[in-house]
BADOLO-273056 format. One record per residue: residue in one letter; x, y, z of N, C-alpha, C, CB in turn. Coordinates in steps of 0.05 Angstrom, whole numbers, padded with zeros to 5 digits, always signed. Glycine has a CB too. Example, Ala and Ser with C-alpha at 12.3 -4.5 7.8 and 13.67 -1.06 7.14 Angstrom:
REM BADOLO-273056
A+00264-00114+00156+00246-00090+00156+00264-00066+00156+00226-00089+00181;S+00257-00045+00142+00273-00021+00143+00258+00001+00157+00282-00012+00114;
This chain:
REM BADOLO-273056
M+00024-00025+00010+00001+00001+00001+00020+00024+00005-00031+00005+00024;R+00009+00040-00017+00017+00070-00013+00008+00096-00016+00031+00074-00022;T+00013+00119+00004-00006+00140+00004+00003+00160-00017-00008+00152+00033;E-00010+00172-00026-00010+00200-00055-00027+00218-00054-00017+00193-00086;P-00017+00235-00058-00043+00262-00064-00054+00256-00082-00036+00292-00071;A-00082+00262-00083-00110+00256-00099-00089+00277-00133-00152+00278-00076;G-00094+00267-00152-00090+00279-00176-00107+00267-00200-00061+00278-00181;G-00092+00282-00226-00104+00278-00244-00100+00247-00259-00099+00300-00259;G-00113+00241-00283-00111+00218-00300-00138+00194-00290-00078+00206-00296;H-00153+00200-00272-00171+00186-00269-00209+00196-00277-00163+00181-00243;D-00217+00199-00281-00239+00208-00288-00261+00196-00268-00244+00203-00317;L-00263+00209-00244-00277+00195-00222-00301+00204-00227-00269+00199-00194;R-00315+00218-00254-00347+00223-00250-00356+00197-00273-00360+00261-00261;H-00338+00177-00282-00345+00159-00295-00362+00135-00286-00326+00153-00304;H-00383+00135-00287-00399+00107-00267-00407+00086-00287-00431+00117-00249;G-00417+00068-00284-00425+00038-00298-00447+00042-00320-00438+00014-00274;D-00461+00064-00306-00486+00077-00326-00485+00084-00359-00494+00105-00314;A-00451+00095-00350-00449+00110-00376-00450+00088-00399-00419+00128-00378;E-00438+00063-00387-00436+00045-00414-00457+00029-00428-00419+00025-00410;V-00485+00037-00413-00509+00031-00426-00522+00050-00437-00524+00019-00413;R-00512+00075-00439-00533+00096-00451-00529+00095-00478-00529+00127-00442;D-00540+00114-00495-00544+00118-00520-00543+00093-00540-00527+00136-00526;D-00519+00086-00546-00514+00060-00560-00508+00037-00547-00496+00063-00576;G-00509+00039-00523-00512+00021-00507-00536+00009-00486-00494+00026-00498;S-00553+00027-00502-00582+00022-00485-00588-00010-00501-00612+00052-00492;E-00583-00028-00514-00590-00046-00519-00580-00074-00513-00593-00041-00537;L-00548-00063-00495-00528-00084-00493-00546-00095-00466-00491-00073-00490;V-00535-00122-00466-00537-00134-00436-00523-00126-00420-00533-00158-00432;D-00534-00114-00396-00520-00094-00379-00497-00117-00358-00548-00073-00357;L-00485-00121-00353-00461-00129-00333-00445-00106-00321-00439-00147-00347;A-00452-00081-00333-00436-00061-00320-00450-00039-00304-00419-00049-00340;V-00470-00044-00289-00485-00032-00267-00494-00049-00249-00505-00018-00275;N-00484-00043-00229-00486-00069-00198-00521-00060-00182-00447-00059-00162;V-00538-00048-00197-00564-00058-00191-00576-00089-00196-00578-00042-00204;R-00584-00097-00178-00597-00127-00175-00623-00125-00203-00615-00133-00134;A-00612-00141-00221-00630-00148-00245-00656-00155-00235-00620-00172-00262;D-00678-00151-00249-00703-00154-00244-00724-00143-00225-00702-00172-00241;T-00711-00114-00218-00722-00097-00194-00731-00076-00200-00706-00089-00176;P-00748-00062-00190-00757-00073-00163-00776-00090-00164-00765-00054-00145;P-00784-00110-00149-00806-00127-00145-00830-00115-00150-00807-00137-00120;P-00859-00131-00167-00880-00113-00168-00895-00104-00136-00900-00128-00189;W-00890-00116-00116-00898-00116-00094-00892-00088-00083-00888-00137-00080;L-00870-00076-00093-00851-00054-00079-00857-00028-00110-00808-00069-00072;R-00863-00039-00127-00877-00021-00150-00899-00012-00137-00886-00036-00178;E-00914-00038-00128-00939-00023-00127-00954-00005-00096-00959-00046-00137;H-00929-00012-00083-00930+00000-00055-00914+00032-00061-00910-00024-00031;I-00902+00039-00083-00884+00064-00091-00917+00077-00102-00851+00057-00120;A-00920+00056-00119-00944+00071-00137-00970+00081-00123-00954+00050-00157;A-00974+00071-00094-00994+00076-00083-00991+00112-00062-00999+00047-00066;S-00966+00108-00066-00958+00131-00049-00961+00158-00064-00927+00127-00040;L-00963+00154-00094-00964+00182-00103-00986+00197-00107-00953+00184-00123;S-01012+00184-00093-01031+00194-00086-01030+00217-00061-01046+00174-00083;G-01004+00215-00049-00996+00240-00025-00988+00254-00034-00979+00238-00004;L-00979+00259-00063-00953+00279-00080-00967+00316-00067-00955+00272-00133;A-00991+00307-00062-00998+00344-00063-00983+00354-00035-01040+00354-00061;A-00979+00337-00013-00972+00344+00008-00934+00344+00010-00990+00326+00026;Y-00933+00360+00033-00902+00356+00032-00889+00330+00041-00891+00376+00048;P-00863+00326+00041-00851+00295+00048-00857+00293+00080-00813+00291+00042;D-00860+00278+00090-00866+00278+00112-00838+00245+00127-00905+00275+00110;G-00817+00250+00130-00804+00231+00133-00803+00220+00160-00784+00236+00124;R-00816+00220+00177-00811+00209+00205-00820+00180+00203-00827+00225+00230;A-00838+00176+00198-00844+00141+00191-00824+00125+00183-00864+00134+00168;A-00808+00138+00154-00781+00117+00145-00761+00123+00160-00768+00118+00115;R-00758+00147+00179-00734+00147+00185-00739+00123+00211-00722+00177+00191;A-00756+00125+00228-00764+00108+00249-00766+00077+00244-00789+00118+00257;A-00768+00072+00214-00770+00036+00209-00738+00036+00206-00793+00020+00175;V-00723+00053+00190-00694+00045+00186-00686+00049+00214-00676+00063+00164;A-00685+00064+00234-00675+00061+00260-00681+00033+00273-00686+00082+00277;A-00700+00020+00267-00714+00004+00281-00696-00022+00268-00749+00007+00276;R-00697-00027+00246-00685-00037+00222-00657-00042+00237-00685-00015+00193;H-00643-00021+00250-00611-00024+00250-00612-00028+00284-00589+00009+00235;G-00633-00025+00302-00634-00016+00325-00632+00000+00341-00630-00023+00331;L-00623+00024+00332-00612+00050+00335-00639+00067+00345-00597+00062+00306;P-00635+00096+00363-00650+00114+00360-00651+00134+00338-00647+00123+00379;V-00678+00146+00332-00679+00162+00308-00648+00176+00300-00702+00186+00313;E-00645+00191+00327-00623+00218+00324-00595+00204+00314-00616+00235+00357;R-00606+00181+00306-00580+00166+00296-00583+00156+00268-00573+00141+00316;V-00600+00165+00257-00605+00166+00225-00618+00184+00213-00616+00148+00217;L-00602+00193+00181-00613+00207+00167-00608+00201+00143-00609+00227+00171;L-00642+00209+00128-00645+00192+00101-00644+00212+00074-00676+00175+00100;T-00626+00192+00061-00611+00217+00040-00621+00207+00018-00575+00220+00036;A-00624+00232-00007-00636+00224-00035-00607+00202-00046-00644+00260-00060;G-00604+00180-00041-00582+00156-00051-00556+00162-00026-00568+00164-00092;A-00536+00145-00030-00520+00152-00015-00501+00170-00038-00508+00127+00002;A-00501+00175-00059-00487+00203-00062-00495+00224-00055-00481+00209-00082;E-00519+00234-00045-00524+00259-00027-00507+00255-00004-00554+00263-00018;A-00504+00232+00010-00496+00234+00031-00466+00240+00032-00503+00214+00044;F-00449+00227+00011-00416+00241-00001-00421+00269+00003-00406+00236-00040;V-00437+00279-00012-00436+00312-00013-00438+00327+00010-00456+00324-00028;L-00458+00312+00022-00464+00326+00057-00443+00322+00072-00490+00311+00077;L-00424+00304+00069-00407+00297+00086-00382+00313+00079-00404+00270+00087;A-00382+00322+00048-00352+00339+00046-00358+00368+00050-00335+00336+00014;R-00385+00374+00050-00388+00395+00053-00403+00411+00080-00396+00398+00032;A-00406+00387+00105-00413+00396+00124-00386+00399+00149-00436+00379+00128;L-00372+00374+00146-00356+00365+00164-00338+00392+00167-00343+00337+00154;K-00321+00403+00178-00294+00413+00180-00274+00392+00181-00291+00428+00204;V-00252+00385+00166-00233+00365+00164-00207+00382+00152-00243+00340+00145;C-00188+00372+00155-00160+00382+00148-00149+00370+00127-00140+00380+00169;R-00149+00341+00137-00131+00314+00126-00152+00282+00116-00109+00304+00157;P-00171+00294+00095-00181+00272+00084-00170+00248+00074-00191+00278+00069;V-00173+00222+00077-00155+00205+00064-00181+00192+00047-00135+00184+00085;V-00183+00180+00022-00203+00158+00010-00186+00132+00009-00216+00166-00022;V-00189+00110+00018-00176+00087+00014-00188+00077-00020-00185+00064+00043;H-00176+00074-00035-00176+00063-00058-00167+00039-00074-00169+00076-00065;P-00171+00027-00098-00197+00026-00104-00219+00027-00091-00199+00010-00114;Q-00236+00043-00096-00271+00042-00093-00280+00066-00105-00285+00042-00058;F-00305+00070-00092-00328+00087-00115-00312+00104-00110-00365+00094-00112;T-00316+00125-00134-00304+00147-00129-00311+00171-00122-00294+00149-00143;E-00339+00175-00128-00358+00194-00116-00347+00210-00079-00390+00174-00113;P-00341+00190-00065-00338+00208-00041-00305+00229-00051-00334+00184-00009;E-00284+00213-00063-00267+00238-00065-00280+00261-00090-00235+00227-00074;A-00285+00258-00102-00299+00268-00123-00311+00296-00104-00323+00245-00137;A-00338+00284-00086-00352+00302-00071-00329+00321-00057-00372+00285-00050;L-00308+00313-00041-00290+00320-00029-00265+00342-00045-00282+00295-00019;R-00260+00334-00063-00254+00356-00083-00268+00381-00084-00257+00347-00107;D-00296+00381-00099-00308+00399-00107-00316+00416-00085-00326+00390-00121;A-00319+00404-00054-00320+00428-00034-00292+00434-00025-00338+00421-00009;G-00274+00428-00053-00246+00451-00044-00223+00432-00023-00262+00485-00019;H-00232+00405-00009-00210+00401+00002-00187+00383-00008-00218+00396+00022;S-00168+00385-00004-00141+00370-00015-00144+00343-00006-00110+00382-00004;V-00147+00328-00018-00146+00297-00011-00120+00282-00021-00172+00283-00023;D-00124+00262+00000-00101+00238-00006-00107+00213+00003-00075+00243+00007;R-00094+00196-00023-00104+00176-00027-00086+00150-00012-00108+00176-00054;V-00099+00126+00009-00088+00106+00005-00095+00084-00013-00087+00100+00024;L-00076+00072-00034-00076+00055-00055-00069+00022-00052-00057+00067-00073;L-00098+00011-00047-00091-00020-00041-00076-00035-00063-00117-00037-00036;R-00066-00055-00062-00044-00062-00078-00055-00090-00089-00014-00063-00061;E-00055-00105-00110-00060-00125-00127-00047-00142-00111-00053-00123-00155;A-00022-00139-00103-00008-00163-00092-00014-00164-00066+00022-00164-00095;D-00026-00149-00051-00040-00156-00023-00072-00161-00028-00036-00131-00001;G-00083-00167-00053-00100-00180-00050-00122-00159-00050-00096-00196-00029;F-00114-00137-00053-00129-00102-00042-00139-00105-00022-00155-00087-00059;R-00129-00116+00003-00133-00125+00034-00129-00096+00044-00108-00150+00049;L-00140-00090+00065-00136-00065+00078-00121-00067+00106-00163-00053+00081;D-00085-00050+00098-00075-00058+00128-00085-00031+00140-00038-00066+00132;P-00093-00025+00163-00092-00006+00176-00077+00011+00180-00095-00011+00190;A-00052+00003+00186-00033+00016+00192-00019+00042+00171-00016-00005+00198;A-00022+00022+00145-00026+00051+00119-00039+00078+00118-00041+00044+00098;V-00064+00070+00131-00071+00102+00131-00057+00121+00153-00102+00105+00137;P-00056+00146+00146-00041+00168+00159-00052+00171+00188-00044+00195+00142;E-00035+00171+00206-00045+00179+00241-00052+00201+00234-00023+00182+00270;D-00043+00229+00218-00072+00252+00228-00089+00253+00205-00064+00287+00235;A-00099+00232+00196-00120+00229+00178-00144+00234+00191-00121+00204+00166;D-00155+00268+00193-00182+00265+00207-00209+00254+00188-00187+00295+00219;L-00208+00244+00169-00236+00232+00151-00216+00208+00141-00254+00257+00119;V-00228+00188+00145-00225+00167+00121-00248+00157+00118-00206+00145+00123;M-00251+00142+00083-00270+00136+00073-00256+00115+00072-00283+00149+00054;I-00276+00085+00065-00278+00050+00052-00295+00046+00052-00268+00026+00061;G-00298+00030+00025-00321+00016+00022-00321-00012+00034-00326+00017-00005;N-00341-00019+00034-00339-00049+00043-00372-00051+00049-00316-00056+00073;P-00367-00084+00031-00355-00084+00000-00348-00068-00007-00365-00088-00018;T-00320-00073-00027-00313-00053-00036-00320-00059-00064-00286-00047-00029;N-00329-00033-00073-00329-00026-00099-00305-00017-00116-00345-00008-00100;P-00295-00034-00139-00301-00054-00153-00283-00078-00148-00300-00046-00179;T-00268-00075-00126-00251-00097-00122-00272-00124-00108-00224-00086-00100;S-00292-00118-00102-00307-00145-00088-00288-00158-00064-00311-00172-00113;V-00276-00137-00056-00268-00148-00018-00282-00133-00001-00234-00142-00005;L-00294-00155+00015-00300-00152+00042-00281-00158+00067-00320-00166+00044;H-00266-00128+00077-00251-00126+00093-00273-00138+00118-00238-00095+00093;P-00254-00147+00147-00260-00154+00165-00274-00121+00184-00234-00174+00174;A-00296-00126+00198-00305-00103+00204-00282-00096+00231-00339-00105+00210;A-00274-00116+00242-00249-00105+00264-00224-00092+00247-00236-00134+00282;G-00220-00100+00233-00196-00088+00219-00202-00057+00206-00187-00108+00194;I-00224-00051+00202-00242-00022+00198-00237-00015+00214-00269-00018+00193;A-00250-00027+00238-00262-00013+00268-00227+00006+00288-00279-00052+00294;R-00205-00008+00273-00178-00009+00285-00176+00024+00261-00152-00048+00278;L-00193+00029+00246-00183+00053+00236-00196+00084+00254-00192+00050+00201;A-00207+00079+00273-00224+00093+00278-00204+00109+00305-00254+00078+00282;R-00207+00141+00307-00180+00147+00334-00206+00169+00345-00136+00168+00322;P-00190+00184+00359-00207+00208+00381-00205+00232+00355-00185+00221+00420;G-00224+00247+00341-00213+00261+00328-00221+00259+00292-00187+00256+00336;R-00224+00231+00294-00228+00226+00260-00250+00211+00260-00202+00209+00242;T-00268+00226+00239-00290+00220+00224-00288+00187+00206-00292+00249+00204;L-00303+00166+00215-00289+00143+00198-00323+00135+00179-00271+00110+00225;V-00317+00137+00153-00340+00133+00142-00332+00111+00124-00352+00157+00132;V-00357+00091+00127-00356+00058+00115-00380+00074+00094-00368+00021+00143;D-00374+00049+00075-00395+00056+00054-00401+00018+00049-00379+00078+00021;E-00423+00020+00056-00446-00005+00056-00458-00010+00038-00466-00005+00070;A-00458+00013+00017-00476+00002+00005-00493-00027-00010-00471+00013-00004;F-00463-00043-00016-00476-00063-00025-00469-00089+00003-00464-00070-00059;M-00470-00083+00023-00472-00092+00052-00495-00121+00050-00486-00063+00073;D-00515-00108+00036-00541-00118+00046-00539-00144+00020-00571-00090+00047;A-00524-00145+00002-00517-00173-00016-00501-00191-00004-00502-00169-00042;V-00488-00186+00021-00472-00211+00025-00488-00220+00046-00439-00209+00032;P-00482-00249+00046-00502-00267+00071-00504-00265+00094-00499-00289+00076;G-00517-00257+00112-00514-00252+00134-00504-00221+00145-00498-00272+00140;E-00501-00206+00122-00483-00184+00128-00462-00182+00154-00501-00162+00130;R-00446-00208+00148-00424-00206+00157-00401-00186+00150-00418-00227+00153;E-00393-00176+00174-00370-00150+00175-00382-00125+00172-00348-00151+00151;A-00413-00125+00181-00424-00104+00185-00416-00087+00206-00445-00110+00186;L-00414-00060+00202-00420-00044+00224-00435-00026+00226-00405-00035+00233;A-00455-00034+00208-00485-00014+00214-00493-00023+00239-00513-00018+00191;G-00506-00004+00259-00519-00010+00277-00498-00017+00301-00537-00029+00268;R-00470-00005+00298-00448-00007+00325-00452+00020+00334-00413-00014+00318;T-00451+00026+00365-00450+00053+00373-00419+00053+00379-00471+00060+00400;D-00409+00030+00382-00380+00039+00409-00359+00044+00388-00366+00006+00436;V-00361+00049+00357-00331+00061+00344-00339+00082+00344-00319+00053+00316;P-00315+00100+00353-00316+00133+00367-00316+00143+00329-00276+00147+00395;G-00327+00169+00319-00328+00175+00294-00338+00159+00270-00306+00181+00292;L-00351+00132+00278-00363+00122+00251-00394+00131+00246-00361+00089+00251;V-00385+00133+00215-00409+00149+00206-00410+00118+00182-00404+00193+00192;V-00436+00102+00168-00448+00088+00157-00457+00093+00131-00463+00082+00170;L-00459+00086+00115-00478+00096+00093-00486+00068+00075-00461+00122+00074;R-00517+00074+00076-00530+00050+00067-00546+00059+00044-00548+00037+00088;S-00545+00045+00020-00567+00047-00007-00581+00021+00000-00552+00048-00042;L-00608+00044-00020-00626+00017-00018-00628+00013-00045-00656+00017-00003;T-00615+00027-00070-00615+00029-00097-00607+00007-00104-00601+00049-00108;K-00589-00008-00094-00572-00031-00110-00594-00057-00102-00534-00036-00095;T-00595-00065-00078-00615-00094-00079-00638-00093-00093-00626-00103-00052;W-00651-00062-00086-00682-00067-00093-00690-00047-00124-00704-00053-00061;G-00663-00046-00135-00674-00031-00168-00682-00011-00163-00698-00042-00186;L-00668+00017-00148-00686+00044-00146-00670+00061-00147-00703+00049-00123;A-00639+00065-00170-00630+00085-00181-00645+00110-00188-00620+00077-00198;G-00663+00100-00195-00675+00130-00217-00699+00136-00188-00698+00118-00264;L-00699+00131-00170-00719+00139-00149-00699+00153-00130-00738+00112-00134;R-00666+00151-00117-00649+00160-00109-00659+00158-00070-00645+00187-00127;I-00659+00128-00058-00655+00134-00031-00636+00114-00021-00680+00136-00015;G-00628+00126+00006-00606+00118+00018-00607+00127+00054-00583+00132+00001;Y-00587+00121+00071-00588+00136+00090-00555+00141+00102-00609+00123+00108;V-00550+00150+00124-00529+00155+00133-00537+00146+00170-00521+00188+00123;L-00518+00120+00180-00525+00124+00215-00498+00133+00217-00535+00093+00239;A-00503+00148+00238-00478+00168+00259-00483+00176+00285-00471+00198+00248;A-00467+00188+00298-00478+00201+00332-00495+00213+00315-00456+00224+00358;P-00512+00221+00335-00531+00252+00330-00521+00269+00332-00551+00260+00346;E-00505+00282+00337-00487+00312+00328-00472+00309+00303-00462+00323+00351;T-00473+00284+00291-00455+00276+00265-00481+00288+00246-00444+00238+00261;I-00500+00273+00254-00526+00266+00242-00541+00296+00234-00546+00246+00265;A-00541+00315+00263-00547+00340+00258-00532+00358+00244-00551+00350+00277;E-00503+00353+00247-00492+00368+00224-00494+00366+00197-00471+00367+00225;L-00505+00343+00177-00508+00324+00155-00545+00347+00155-00505+00277+00166;E-00555+00343+00166-00578+00351+00164-00577+00374+00165-00593+00343+00178;G-00561+00393+00174-00563+00419+00166-00550+00429+00144-00556+00433+00183;A-00542+00413+00130-00533+00416+00105-00553+00408+00082-00510+00402+00103;Q-00578+00391+00090-00595+00377+00070-00609+00408+00060-00619+00349+00085;P-00616+00408+00038-00644+00427+00033-00669+00420+00049-00654+00425+00001;L-00687+00433+00046-00714+00425+00055-00720+00399+00038-00737+00449+00051;W-00740+00383+00049-00752+00365+00036-00737+00350+00017-00771+00375+00027;P-00705+00339+00032-00702+00324-00001-00695+00297-00004-00679+00337-00019;V-00719+00293+00006-00721+00256-00002-00754+00260-00003-00707+00226+00030;S-00763+00243-00029-00791+00257-00045-00810+00231-00026-00792+00254-00094;T-00833+00236-00021-00858+00215-00013-00850+00183-00022-00889+00225-00031;P-00849+00181-00053-00849+00159-00059-00820+00146-00051-00858+00160-00087;A-00796+00159-00046-00777+00154-00033-00769+00135-00011-00773+00171-00029;L-00792+00162+00008-00794+00151+00028-00813+00130+00031-00796+00167+00043;A-00835+00126+00019-00848+00098+00015-00830+00069+00011-00865+00101-00012;A-00812+00071-00003-00792+00049-00008-00784+00047+00013-00772+00050-00027;A-00771+00074+00022-00751+00056+00042-00761+00052+00066-00725+00067+00047;E-00787+00065+00071-00799+00043+00095-00806+00012+00086-00830+00054+00108;A-00813+00008+00064-00824-00016+00056-00798-00028+00057-00841-00018+00028;C-00779-00017+00041-00751-00033+00040-00730-00050+00066-00734-00011+00031;V-00742-00038+00091-00737-00051+00116-00751-00060+00132-00727-00042+00128;A-00774-00072+00122-00789-00084+00139-00784-00113+00138-00815-00077+00136;T-00797-00133+00161-00793-00157+00160-00800-00164+00126-00810-00172+00183;R-00807-00173+00118-00815-00180+00092-00801-00175+00071-00836-00172+00086;A-00789-00152+00067-00771-00144+00049-00733-00151+00062-00780-00108+00043;L-00734-00153+00083-00711-00167+00097-00705-00187+00097-00710-00168+00116;A-00727-00207+00094-00727-00232+00086-00727-00239+00059-00744-00244+00097;E-00733-00224+00044-00729-00232+00004-00696-00216+00010-00762-00206-00030;T-00691-00199+00023-00664-00193+00017-00637-00210+00023-00661-00171+00030;A-00653-00220+00046-00632-00246+00054-00629-00270+00034-00642-00260+00081;H-00655-00272+00022-00650-00294-00001-00643-00288-00023-00670-00308-00007;A-00634-00266-00035-00625-00251-00053-00597-00249-00056-00635-00229-00050;A-00585-00249-00026-00560-00250-00022-00548-00274-00024-00555-00239-00002;H-00560-00293-00020-00556-00324-00025-00557-00335-00047-00571-00340-00013;R-00576-00317-00072-00571-00322-00094-00544-00312-00111-00591-00316-00103;I-00550-00287-00095-00523-00272-00117-00496-00288-00109-00515-00232-00110;A-00486-00299-00086-00469-00310-00086-00469-00341-00099-00464-00306-00064;A-00487-00362-00103-00481-00376-00114-00484-00366-00142-00490-00396-00106;D-00491-00349-00156-00490-00340-00176-00464-00335-00185-00504-00322-00176;R-00449-00321-00171-00426-00305-00165-00403-00331-00166-00429-00287-00132;S-00408-00350-00148-00391-00371-00149-00387-00384-00183-00404-00392-00126;H-00408-00383-00186-00419-00402-00218-00387-00382-00237-00473-00388-00236;L-00400-00355-00235-00381-00338-00250-00354-00337-00252-00384-00318-00245;V-00348-00340-00224-00317-00336-00224-00308-00365-00225-00304-00318-00198;A-00317-00386-00224-00310-00415-00236-00301-00409-00259-00332-00436-00238;A-00322-00408-00277-00314-00403-00303-00294-00384-00309-00334-00396-00315;L-00299-00358-00296-00278-00338-00301-00252-00345-00311-00273-00325-00278;R-00241-00368-00293-00218-00384-00277-00210-00390-00307-00225-00413-00252;G-00229-00407-00321-00214-00428-00339-00214-00408-00366-00233-00462-00344;F-00206-00376-00360-00198-00364-00382-00170-00362-00372-00213-00339-00391;S-00160-00370-00354-00131-00358-00348-00112-00362-00362-00121-00365-00328;G-00112-00378-00374-00098-00389-00400-00093-00361-00420-00122-00413-00417;H-00115-00346-00417-00116-00316-00438-00098-00297-00423-00150-00299-00442;G-00087-00308-00399-00076-00279-00374-00098-00271-00360-00063-00247-00386;L-00121-00279-00362-00153-00265-00343-00143-00277-00319-00193-00277-00351;R-00142-00261-00297-00149-00260-00266-00166-00249-00258-00135-00252-00251;V-00178-00270-00230-00201-00253-00220-00197-00249-00195-00226-00262-00223;V-00205-00226-00187-00192-00218-00155-00214-00228-00135-00186-00180-00150;E-00201-00256-00118-00216-00271-00099-00204-00267-00075-00220-00298-00105;P-00224-00277-00056-00258-00278-00049-00270-00252-00059-00266-00281-00014;A-00288-00264-00080-00303-00239-00079-00327-00236-00060-00312-00233-00105;A-00335-00220-00061-00356-00215-00033-00383-00205-00044-00344-00190-00008;G-00382-00184-00062-00405-00164-00075-00421-00171-00096-00394-00141-00087;P-00435-00161-00105-00447-00174-00131-00438-00167-00156-00473-00170-00132;F-00413-00162-00154-00395-00158-00186-00366-00167-00174-00392-00118-00204;V-00347-00170-00195-00335-00182-00189-00304-00168-00213-00350-00209-00188;L-00279-00167-00208-00261-00153-00219-00237-00177-00233-00250-00131-00196;V-00244-00162-00251-00213-00176-00262-00197-00163-00287-00218-00210-00272;R-00173-00180-00285-00154-00160-00297-00147-00187-00325-00122-00148-00271;L-00140-00172-00347-00131-00191-00374-00113-00170-00386-00159-00202-00399;P-00100-00175-00404-00082-00162-00423-00112-00152-00445-00051-00188-00438;H-00103-00133-00459-00118-00117-00477-00149-00115-00465-00116-00132-00508;A-00148-00107-00445-00175-00102-00434-00193-00082-00448-00172-00093-00407;A-00179-00061-00455-00197-00049-00471-00207-00057-00491-00190-00031-00477;T-00192-00067-00505-00197-00089-00538-00223-00102-00527-00166-00121-00548;V-00215-00119-00502-00244-00142-00498-00267-00130-00492-00243-00162-00474;R-00264-00107-00480-00284-00099-00480-00305-00084-00495-00280-00093-00468;R-00288-00072-00520-00302-00065-00538-00314-00083-00565-00288-00047-00542;R-00299-00105-00552-00311-00136-00579-00339-00144-00560-00279-00178-00582;L-00337-00145-00532-00358-00146-00523-00380-00132-00527-00353-00145-00507;R-00377-00109-00531-00398-00097-00536-00409-00098-00562-00395-00075-00530;D-00396-00103-00587-00410-00113-00614-00419-00141-00608-00391-00113-00642;L-00414-00157-00592-00417-00181-00581-00450-00177-00571-00391-00187-00557;G-00452-00151-00556-00478-00145-00554-00481-00147-00507-00501-00176-00581;Y-00447-00152-00506-00449-00145-00479-00435-00122-00461-00443-00165-00468;A-00446-00105-00452-00433-00086-00434-00420-00091-00404-00452-00068-00431;V-00396-00081-00399-00379-00091-00382-00371-00062-00365-00355-00108-00399;R-00356-00061-00345-00348-00036-00331-00318-00030-00335-00354-00038-00301;R-00310-00007-00358-00286-00010-00342-00269-00008-00326-00279-00009-00344;G-00239-00002-00321-00234-00004-00291-00218+00009-00292-00229-00027-00276;D-00206+00029-00313-00180+00055-00310-00193+00080-00293-00168+00071-00347;T-00221+00082-00289-00223+00101-00280-00223+00103-00244-00244+00108-00294;F-00215+00080-00237-00220+00076-00211-00187+00081-00199-00236+00043-00205;P-00175+00101-00191-00149+00100-00170-00143+00080-00162-00151+00113-00145;G-00114+00066-00173-00105+00052-00166-00109+00028-00178-00107+00054-00148;L-00126+00033-00202-00123+00009-00226-00115+00020-00249-00149-00005-00234;D-00120+00015-00275-00108+00016-00295-00129+00002-00319-00081+00004-00291;E-00116+00006-00343-00122+00000-00364-00134-00034-00369-00101+00009-00377;R-00123-00047-00349-00122-00081-00349-00145-00089-00334-00094-00097-00333;W-00159-00069-00325-00179-00081-00302-00209-00079-00319-00179-00059-00267;L-00231-00097-00310-00254-00096-00325-00275-00104-00299-00253-00117-00354;R-00291-00098-00290-00306-00103-00272-00339-00112-00288-00305-00076-00251;V-00346-00143-00269-00368-00153-00282-00389-00159-00263-00362-00177-00298;A-00412-00142-00269-00435-00147-00257-00444-00180-00248-00454-00135-00276;V-00451-00193-00233-00464-00213-00228-00487-00213-00229-00461-00220-00211;R-00496-00236-00248-00515-00240-00261-00533-00272-00256-00504-00234-00287;D-00556-00269-00262-00562-00316-00268-00550-00321-00284-00593-00335-00281;R-00548-00346-00284-00535-00362-00294-00536-00365-00321-00538-00380-00284;K-00569-00362-00336-00567-00364-00359-00546-00341-00377-00593-00365-00364;T-00560-00314-00359-00543-00288-00370-00517-00290-00364-00551-00260-00359;A-00507-00296-00339-00470-00308-00342-00465-00321-00363-00457-00331-00320;D-00485-00348-00368-00470-00360-00390-00460-00346-00420-00486-00382-00396;G-00484-00335-00431-00480-00312-00453-00464-00304-00455-00492-00293-00455;F-00452-00284-00429-00434-00271-00426-00409-00279-00430-00436-00263-00410;L-00403-00312-00416-00376-00325-00420-00369-00325-00451-00377-00357-00409;S-00389-00340-00468-00393-00352-00487-00379-00328-00505-00423-00362-00489;A-00395-00299-00499-00380-00278-00519-00364-00273-00510-00388-00256-00527;L-00351-00272-00488-00318-00267-00474-00305-00290-00486-00314-00268-00434;G-00308-00312-00498-00294-00332-00510-00285-00321-00533-00309-00355-00515;R-00308-00317-00549-00301-00302-00570-00285-00280-00571-00319-00295-00579;A-00288-00265-00552-00272-00238-00552-00247-00246-00546-00281-00213-00532;L-00238-00258-00539-00207-00273-00533-00205-00292-00558-00204-00295-00500;G-00222-00293-00564-00208-00310-00599-00210-00345-00590-00160-00299-00608;R-00223-00353-00569-00224-00379-00562-00259-00381-00582-00222-00384-00521;G-00246-00395-00609-00270-00410-00621-00284-00387-00633-00289-00428-00599;
C-alpha cells in the first residue's frame, strides 16, 4: 500500500451507467451493479400507492423510524438521503476536516465530492499483490476523515469489520460505505448499528438491491451530533414521498427476508461466474478473489479491446481504469443469473479469440 495526493488521470465521474446509455441501451448490462429484475412488483405497487399523497410535503418521520428500528438505533442516529451519493456531498460540505483520506480502489464519488468542496484529498492505494486488502497501519495517523467501502466497489473485497474499526481515532471521522453489504449473506463484517466505534459513519443504499437507482434513496447512520451537522446541510424535503415509502417498505420484515434470500442467490451466481472465469486463465485473465459483492473484478491483457469486442457481441461491462489504483487492464463484471452469465462467458470466449 502507498499513500499519495489525489491528482489527475482518473475520470472520477465515470460510472457504470455510462456503458449502457445511448448506443449501449440495447446491450446486456453487466456494467451496472443494480440487481436485475427489480424492483419487484409488490414494491412498485407500494411506491405507486404513495403517489396519491404528492400534494403534501414529504414527511420522513415514519421512514426514519423504520430504518432506525431495522438497525436497533434511536432515530437521532439516522438521516435519510437522496441515495448514498447525496450523503457523500453532505459529508464533504458539512464536516470541518483538514486531512481527508480515501482508501482506493473504491467508488469514486466520495473523493469527487471532497474535491468539489475544496478539500485536498490523499489516497491510500491498496495493492493487487495484497489482494486489495486493507492494512489499517497504512492510513496516516493524522487523517481526520477516512473513507472506505465494504464490500468494496470495484474489487468485491470484504474487509474484516475489526480491521476497519481499528481505523477509528479520537477526532477522526470514519466513513464506511456499506452500499453493497445487504448483498452479503448474513451481512457479516457489517458495522451498521454499531455505537461503540468513535467517529463512525455508515452509509447504506437501497438502490442496488431493490433496483431504485432512479428513485434515489439511502441513509446515514452516525452519532446524533454528526447527523445534526449533515441534516443542517440538506435542503428542505430532500427525499421525495415515493422514496420515503420505498425506504419504509425495504426495511420491513418481508423485505429483509427477501434481501437475505437474494444475497444467497447472488453468492451462488457469483461462484458460478468466478469458476467459469478461472477457465480463461490461459488467456491471462485473473479474478480478484475471494469476491463478496454482486460484481467481480478481473484483470486481463488488452482489456479495452476485449471490452469493445464484448460490446460488438451485445454485452456491456465496466471499464476499470477510472478507479484510482487500477489501470486499463481491469474490468468489472456484474453478477447476473446463470443463463445471462453463460451467454456473457460465451461472448467473452469469442472476444478472447477462443473458438
